[in-house]
Each structure stands twice: as C-alpha cells, then as structure tokens.
N, C-alpha and C positions, 0 to 999 in steps of 0.2 A: 669590575668593582670588587674589592676585597670583602669577603664575608667575615664580619666581626665575630659572629658566634663560633665559627670554625677556628679563627685565630685565638680566641679566648679559651676555647676548650683545649687547644694544644698547649697554650701557655700555662693553664691550670692543671693540665694532665687529667682531663675529665672525658667521659664517654659522651658520644653524640648519638642522637636518635633522629631519623628522618625517613620520609617516604621516597622510594626510588624504584621505578619500574615494577610495579605490582605488589609492593608491600613495604612494611616498616622494617628498617635495618637498624641495628644497634652496633656501633663500631667504636674502636679505639683509634682516634685520629693521630697520625704520626707526621705526615708531611703534606703541606698544602702549597701549591704553586701553579706555574704555567707549564703545560706539557710541551716538550720539545717539538714534536711533529704536528700535533693538532692545533697548538696555540690556545687550547682551552684551559680554563681553570680546572684543576683536578685535585682530588684528595686521595692520598695513599693511606689506607686504614686497614686495621685488622678487624674483621667482622666477628663479633662474639655471640650474637643471637639475632633472631628475627627472620624475615623472609629471605629465601635464596632460591632462585629459579633452578639452580643446579642441585639443590638440597644439600650442598656442602657448606658447613659453617666452620668456624675457627680457621680462617685462612685470610691471607692478604688479598686485598682488592683495590682497584683504582676506580674512583668514582668521578664522573663528570659533574662538576658542581652545578652547572646550569640545569641539570636534571634532578637535583636533590630538592625536595619540597618539605616545608615545615621543619626546618632544622632546629633542633633543640639540644642544649647542653644539659646533661643529667648530673645529678649530684652523686656521681659514682666515679671513683678513680680508675684510670687505666692501669694495666699491669706494669710492674716495674721494668720489665724487659720482654721482648718478643723475639723469637728466633728469626733470623734473616733480616732484621731491621738494619738499614744503612742510612745514616745521615747523608745529606747532599745527594738525594735521589738523582741519578744520571738521566732519568727520563724527563727531567724538568730543566728548563732554561732559566727559570726564576723561581726562587722559593720565598714564599711570604712568611711561613712559620713551619717549625719542625721541632720535634721532641729532641732534647739534647741529653 
C-alpha cells in the first residue's frame, strides 16, 4: 500500500522524519518504489541527521518502508541537488514517486 506521507514529501520536496532500527532518522526523500530483488517498498533517501548505527551521516541510504515507524513530513525543504542522485533508480522495478 502506497504511503501518502512519503509521496507527498517527495512531491513537495520536504524532509521526512521517522523511527528506524534504533533511532529517529531525518532524511531527504528522493525515490520511492518497489525494490527489484526483494519486492519490498523502499525509499532511497539522503540522511541529513539523526541516529545512525554506523555513525555516518550525510549519505545515501535505502530504507525498507515496512520498518519505518511514525513517518512525519517536516516543514523543511530538501536540498536543491545531491551528488550521485539518479532518477529512475535501477534498483526498483516500479517507482511511485521521485524528485524530478
């Protein structure tokens, strides 16, 4: 089932906040769809702050949407551009929403 908060955040180019494996993450959402191999809904996003098990922030991550809890769109715009961003993410067979 498509998550309306994620699609709205992408359409409005707004930051998302959610709980994911041990802590709150704050990300810029870029591509949301179905993963080619796992068939799970996934979000390709750039993490800007919050919890990170690896302690590495400011990097691209792929999130399994079914494990994202308490998803909230913040009134904070995403960056105009991020290095290494590609539309039509080849890891996905179906894309619900993407930054254009």
